[in-house]
Phi, psi and omega in degrees: 000128181224158173288165190299327182274358172084003181251147177287146183297326183294332180291328178291316184282339183300314182294320179297317180296323179296315181296321180295324181295332181268357181268102184269004184256355182288156178266173186296319181300316180295322180297316179297317181300312182291332180291339178288335183299306179296329179294316177298319180298318180294316179295313180298318178298320179296316179298311183292323177295321177298315176298322180294316180293322176298315179296320180296317180298314180291326178294321178296317178298318179294319179298314179300315180297321181295313182287328176298314179295319180294319181294324178293326181279343188304133183233219190297334185293354177294340183287330189239352189221149173261359178253127180302142176290174185301316182294319180295315180298318180299317181295317179295315180298322182299314181288325177298312182295326180292330182267342177217090184286157177302128178084003179303136179058028179072021182283164179254228184299135176228155179223156176209124181226148181230148173224163178256127180278171180295338177264020180066020172281158173257120179257131181238151175220128182230143176225156175205149176255130180248109178298142179276159179259312180249330185291347176295338177295337182255016175092009180250100188276332185203160174254135176261117182246135180222138177224160174233159181205160180208137175237136180210163175270129176247141181237140166271184178305130188222134172247130181237119176252120180257113178261109193245126175293117177238041179283172185302328181291347176290352173277354179279164182244130178287152177303131179091348179262156177255352180243156176291165181300319182293325177292318178297316180302317179302313181297316185292320179297321177297316178298317180300313178300317180299319180296313182294318181295322181290332185268346184287150181268157179304139180086357180272137176264120179239114183241154183228143174222162184222138171229091171290140180220151171213250175287337185212184172228147183257089184235001188304323184272005171267349186270160170284149178302326181294344182270003178254147179290161175272332179213155181203162181263130179236150182278078187252210180203160178214154179292148185222124176278117184285346183083006180243167177230168173216157180276119180252115179302139179250121184234131175264125184243150179203149177237130182238119178287142178242305184199175178092181184232154174221114186228148176260139177270184181284135179289148177211163179267143179210150178287337181229164176264120182297150176271180176104140180219157173294163181252127177262127180234124178282126183240006178184152176208138176202167179237129179284161179305330180276007178093359180291129178268140183232134174234126178257133180233148169239138185238133175220149175118178185241140175231178186220130168267126182243128181245120183294143178243165185298331183277004180094350178271196184221150163263122186254131177240105179283150174219147187226134172255135177232108181047042182280115185243134178211165179241129176260126183246140181219123182238128180285122183251018179090203181235161180227136176285123182236138177295144181260119179246152167219180178269139168258106178275123185198174174282123185245128178274125183236146174279113181248014182294340180294342177283342185278153178277167180293327179269116183296338180269357179263159178298158177297152180277340178076219182093209184224162171234152182258128185231140181278080180221004181260179178078220182239158182304323181278347179214080185285141178237165180286146176235137178278128174240106184267144170280114185264356179104336176283158190229163165256139185288164179282184191302142177210188178213165178281109185280131176248339179238096185282354175277346182222069182280131180268102182287349174283346175252323179267072183293338178293333182266356174272096189287346183257348185297123178272130182301149174245197176284352179284119181303336179299333183268358187255166179257164184234143176289136175284131181230080182297331186298334184243028182235132181237154178274083189302122180096351185251124172242170179294342180272342185233007190298331182295336180267357176051059179277060181297150174226109177292327178284159178299150177231139176258123187206133184271001179251198181249123167283168181299131180278140185295337181275353181280145173068020178073018183286349179234041183303133179238114185291180173298148182302138177291161179238130174291165179299134179198154171288131185228137174270180185299322180293318178301313182294316181298315180299323181287305186292332178292343179268000180294138182237135181267117181194146173100183183258173189260104176242091187296326189297318184291330175294315180294319180302312185277334171299318177294318180298318183285344183255336186299137178275358186232018184249219186289343177244034184302319182294328178282331190256010181291155175297151180232155174064024180069012182246136179291136178270130173277131185240130183229136174243119178256115184252113182244132177220155176248017179186170177279172180304132179227092185264165178207120184292351174278344185287147174265094185263195178289356178243025181081194175280105195303324181292342181253314187286321172053046180276324181238349183202152173219161180303340179264006181296155181290334179239163183286165175297321179299314179295324177300314180297317181294319179296319180289328174300316181298319178296314180298319180298317179295323177296322178296314183293336176295342179271017181061040177255131176275126182254129174245138180235132181235128170261118184254109182072021181207162174269149179265139176269171183302330179300318182283319181291323179294328178299313182282316184091168183304135176080358183237014173234148186219152172239118183248120186274340184205185184299317183296313181290330177293318178296319177297320179299313179296326177296318178297320179296318178300317179297318181291330179289328180267178178249103181284121184208164173283125182261340175196000000 
């Protein structure tokens, strides 16, 4: 703080005092009069300096209040600008003005300006002029006071697990948006990551994990091989000898060329497959003495073989018949007794140990197994069953009292239980390729004629992989420090497919985040500092179950591990109740849960999971980005840094 002319008061009075000391001719009155001048200067300086320090203190408080308010208001424009947007500036100015009103303490002109730092801090600078009361007699009309301030978000070690709804409805577009929900989600998560990374302090560990969920979760390759079963039951089928036979006509067939030509033209690319076929004309028929029937045909015209290409077009191969004449011969050879086979649809126990790696502590190797379930009952062929990463949950039971859940029976809801050698504690690979909806055809599915018992049928029941009933999301990611490229590569690969099963997303979000569960060694606190743990659960809809779906509990209408068609409550209500249990188990681990409804309203099950102040409804891209920004602010510690 300095007087307006920039010189200290003592330097002005120093020369005068020296001259007075050398003047030996003055009288006592003059000496007394002149001695009052420095006294007045000292008193006036004290008064004005006191006013100045009071003004400086209040100006500093106003500056701090302004940047704190502005930092709290800061939104999406931090990504592109170092100048606060209008809303941010207005909020900062409002708090500054409220704490230092115009003319306070007799002050004059004041200023307040803010900028955004590279770490997304708000930097403030404030000035004010304080008119003097007595010092103006000595040529000092005002004091110039200037202060600076800064507000920023500070983070301690933080783990963030994002449990993201990637169901089919995420391909829809919210009103007012130009991008689909899944596209908006990708953008917002990238922005969120950028905010947190910019605000973290040196030496802070900031980790991110992801659990995309729909009908299932893809976590199989995050597990140890020892945590998978060696064998499991799948709703498959096997050939079945009925013990009966039927008479199968035996016919000897032959084709004899007579004349004409058949030629292929040069292949070419086309956006479409041309129409048109050659014409077959019967020009004769007779029967030989041995009973052989003969048909003579002549063929003319051009046809096209079309081969699909990756770009959606075709490679076209024309072929032409010109007076092409041949005879088709058919001789009846009697009948043959043939065994009658059909399919036996049943629960089949399969050895799945081949998916596991040689090292029990290493992730499974995956791959495929060959199973005799393809072809026809009388001529069975091999079918490929690939491990896709999705899993079936460990042992559980149908809960009737959700206020008293027995976690020694509902092992799926015990998020910390580490598997042992007991298969009940282990997970199973989901194998949609070899699983059928026993008893369900496209003609009768609405009446749900499930059959837990085996069924003999010579046709095909609905396959679990048809119609998206066994949707398997993108693989989940364990907690790790990730840069912008890592996050972008991951979220850009998210695919929207399947139905909405909230419980399995919450269960595995909790498992991957818990510091005391199956990943305890990875998730332990480091550096003697407690880690803050946050789970962000985002969905664009309420639970949407389907008993035809192959979920983490098998084909629900058949396996009946947590629900059956005769249950007192619906499958949807079962999923919601189990979600609530899982959410409470997560919060017991000192994990903060945030819930976001994107383009949808949240029901009490979801809002109760998060609790007051921790659930949001975002109707479009802008509000979703704002929501994530608010969560980022709440996760950090907003404070004055200087």
